[in-house]
N, C-alpha and C positions, 0 to 999 in steps of 0.2 A: 898232875901236870896238864896244862891246857894244850889243846890242839891249836894249830894256827888257823884252821877253818872255823872251829866252833868257839865263839867267845864265851866268857864266863857269864852265866845268867844273872841278871840284876833282879833279885827277888826282894820285894818290899813288903813290910807290915806297917799298915797305916791306920791311925785312929780316925774313925768317922765322926760326924757331928752328933750322932745318937749314942756315942760312947761305946760302940762296938768296934772291933778290929777287923781289918780286911787284909787278906793275903793277895797281893798282886804279883803275877808272874808273866814273863814274856811267853807267848804261845805262837806257834807257826800258823799262818793263815790257812794253810792246807789242812793241818791236823784239827783245826776247830771248824772246818767246813765253810770257810769264807771264800776261799779260792779253790777252783776245781783242779784236781790232781792231773787230769788229762791236759789241761791248758798249760800247766807247768812242764809236762813232758814234751809238748809240742813247742815250747818256748814262746807261747803267746802271752803268758803272764809269768810273774816271778813270785816266789814265796818270800814273805817278810814276817818279822816278829812284831807282835802287837801285845801290849800290856793289858791283861784282863784280870778282873777279880775272880779268884778261884775258890776262896773259902772265906767265910765270915764267922768270927768267933767272939766270945765275950771278953777275951783277954789276949794280950800278945803271946802269953805262954801257950794258950790253947792253939793259936795259929802256928806257932813253932812246933808244937807237938804233932799237929796234923801234917805239917810239911815233912817232919822226920819220918812219919809213917808212910807217906806217899811220895817220897823223893824220886823214885823210879819213874812214876807217871809224869811228874813235873819236868824231869829231864827230857823225857820223850816229847812232851808238848813243846818244849823249847828248842827242839832240834829241827832245823829247816829241812824241808823235803827237797832232795836233790836227785837228779837223773844221772845215772852212771854212764 
């Protein structure tokens, strides 16, 4: 069941021009180091999701296998940083 605050992650597996496959996932700008956590705490900046390539494999199957093995990490990357 989805929470009202956390939308479902839009994970894509895309074929590149060089016939390799790329796993693109939405990642929090704070968690990838693009926005400073302290600025979000002080409400100077906001955290946002950005699609980034996280894994490149030889096949779609290999990307899905990697995603299954690392689902916990991908979910954490896709969770926005919030101040309580």
